[in-house]
C-alpha positions as CSV (number, residue, x, y, z in Angstrom):
1,M,-16.6,12.0,-24.9
2,N,-14.2,12.2,-22.2
3,K,-12.6,15.6,-20.6
4,N,-10.0,15.9,-23.1
5,G,-12.9,15.9,-26.3
6,K,-11.7,12.2,-27.0
7,N,-14.7,9.8,-28.1
8,I,-14.3,6.7,-25.8
9,S,-16.3,4.5,-28.3
10,D,-13.1,4.6,-30.4
11,N,-12.7,0.6,-30.4
12,S,-8.6,1.1,-29.9
13,I,-9.1,3.1,-26.7
14,I,-11.9,0.4,-25.6
15,N,-8.8,-1.9,-26.7
16,Q,-6.0,-0.5,-24.8
17,G,-8.6,-0.1,-21.6
18,R,-8.8,-3.8,-21.6
19,R,-4.9,-4.6,-21.7
20,L,-4.3,-1.8,-18.9
21,G,-6.6,-3.5,-17.1
22,E,-4.7,-6.8,-17.3
23,L,-1.7,-5.2,-17.3
24,M,-2.8,-3.7,-13.8
25,E,-4.3,-7.0,-12.6
26,E,-0.8,-8.7,-13.3
27,L,1.3,-5.9,-11.2
28,V,-1.5,-6.7,-8.2
29,K,-0.7,-10.2,-8.9
30,C,3.1,-9.3,-8.8
31,C,2.7,-7.5,-5.3
32,Q,0.8,-9.7,-3.1
33,D,3.4,-12.3,-4.3
34,K,6.1,-9.6,-3.2
35,T,3.9,-9.4,0.1
36,V,4.3,-13.3,0.6
37,I,7.7,-13.4,0.0
38,Q,8.1,-11.1,2.7
39,S,6.0,-11.7,5.3
40,E,7.8,-15.1,5.0
41,R,11.1,-13.5,4.8
42,F,10.7,-11.7,8.0
43,G,8.6,-14.2,10.0
44,L,5.5,-12.1,9.7
45,N,2.1,-13.1,8.4
46,V,1.0,-10.9,5.7
47,S,-1.5,-9.0,8.2
48,E,1.4,-8.6,10.4
49,L,3.4,-7.0,7.4
50,K,1.0,-4.6,6.1
51,T,0.5,-3.2,9.7
52,I,3.9,-2.6,10.3
53,M,4.1,-0.9,7.3
54,L,1.8,1.2,8.4
55,F,3.9,2.6,10.3
56,K,6.5,4.0,8.0
57,D,4.9,7.5,8.0
58,E,3.3,7.2,11.7
59,K,4.7,7.0,15.0
60,Y,1.6,6.2,16.1
61,L,-2.1,4.4,15.5
62,T,-4.9,3.7,16.7
63,V,-7.3,0.5,16.1
64,K,-9.8,2.6,14.8
65,G,-7.1,3.9,12.3
66,I,-5.6,0.5,11.4
67,S,-8.8,-0.9,10.5
68,R,-9.6,2.2,7.9
69,R,-6.7,1.5,6.5
70,L,-6.4,-2.2,6.0
71,S,-10.4,-2.4,5.5
72,V,-10.7,-5.1,8.4
73,A,-12.9,-5.3,11.2
74,K,-11.4,-3.7,14.5
75,S,-12.0,-7.1,16.1
76,R,-9.1,-8.4,13.6
77,V,-7.1,-5.8,14.0
78,T,-7.1,-5.9,17.7
79,K,-5.8,-9.8,17.3
80,I,-3.3,-8.6,15.0
81,L,-2.0,-6.2,17.3
82,N,-2.0,-8.5,20.8
83,G,0.1,-11.0,18.1
84,M,2.3,-8.1,17.5
85,I,2.8,-7.2,21.2
86,K,3.3,-10.9,22.3
87,K,6.7,-10.9,19.4
88,G,7.5,-7.5,20.5
89,L,7.2,-5.7,17.5
90,L,4.4,-3.1,18.9
91,Q,3.5,-1.4,22.4
92,R,0.6,-0.3,23.4
93,R,-0.2,3.4,25.4
94,F,-3.1,5.0,26.3
95,D,-3.6,8.7,24.8
96,P,-2.5,11.5,27.4
97,V,-5.7,13.4,25.9
98,D,-8.4,10.7,26.1
99,K,-7.5,7.4,28.1
100,R,-10.4,5.7,26.4
101,V,-8.1,5.5,23.2
102,K,-4.8,3.2,22.8
103,L,-1.9,4.8,20.7
104,F,0.2,1.6,19.3
105,S,3.6,2.4,18.2
106,L,6.7,0.2,16.9
107,T,8.9,-1.0,19.3
108,P,12.9,-0.7,18.7
109,K,12.8,-4.5,17.3
110,G,9.4,-3.3,15.0
111,R,11.7,-0.5,13.6
112,K,14.3,-2.5,13.3
113,I,12.4,-4.9,11.0
114,L,10.8,-2.0,9.1
115,R,13.9,-1.0,8.1
116,D,14.7,-4.3,7.2
117,I,11.5,-4.8,4.9
118,D,12.4,-1.0,3.0
119,G,15.8,-2.0,2.2
120,F,14.7,-5.4,0.9
121,T,11.9,-3.5,-1.5
122,S,14.6,-0.7,-2.6
123,N,16.3,-3.5,-3.6
124,I,13.9,-5.3,-5.8
125,N,12.6,-2.2,-7.4
126,T,16.6,-1.6,-7.9
127,R,17.1,-4.9,-9.2
128,I,13.6,-4.1,-11.8
129,L,15.2,-1.0,-12.6
130,L,18.4,-2.1,-13.5
131,R,17.1,-4.9,-16.0
132,M,15.9,-1.7,-18.3
133,D,18.5,0.9,-19.9
134,P,18.2,5.0,-18.6
135,V,15.5,5.9,-21.2
136,Q,13.2,3.1,-20.7
137,R,13.4,3.9,-16.4
138,K,12.9,7.2,-17.1
139,A,9.9,6.8,-19.2
140,L,8.4,4.4,-17.0
141,I,8.9,6.4,-13.8
142,G,7.5,9.4,-16.0
143,G,4.4,7.3,-17.3
144,L,3.7,5.9,-14.1
145,T,3.3,9.3,-12.7
146,I,1.0,10.5,-15.3
147,L,-0.8,6.8,-14.6
148,S,-1.2,7.8,-10.4
149,S,-2.4,11.0,-11.4
150,C,-5.1,9.6,-13.7
151,I,-6.3,7.0,-11.5
152,E,-6.5,9.8,-8.5
153,E,-8.5,12.2,-11.0
154,V,-10.7,9.5,-12.0
155,K,-11.2,7.9,-8.5
156,N,-12.6,11.5,-7.4
157,E,-14.9,12.0,-9.9
158,I,-16.3,8.8,-9.0
159,L,-16.3,9.8,-5.5
160,K,-17.7,13.3,-6.4
161,S,-20.5,11.7,-8.7
162,K,-21.4,9.3,-6.1
163,Q,-22.1,12.3,-3.4
164,C,-25.0,14.0,-6.2
């Protein structure tokens, strides 16, 4: 039984779970394809694109923080960042509190590219939504909001059970 008292051995929910997995895999593939298209459009490799996107809500990032968020080794992040510095997208400075820590931030050129990427992404999302009628759009946004919340709950349950 799940937390709502439903029997999870029911074949229909098992089949729906499989279909959910298939659809999520298709969405991930579409997102990966979009990432490749964006990287080509903006003259960045995929690693650089993912790195620049990390600055959307951050003024400064460290190698350690970028490494953790991209799930790659710090040595790989250093190579990515050095390439982005050479392209004029990033700048490096020392943390005023701890001189051992290097802080990275976008240059004006990097911020412009980030804005352009955001605009491109927003345009894609709008074009997708315009292919649906308003009722479908509302249902999609509502359903994805619920899905996101449920995924977060299950993730937290799994993480919590690992700690025991």
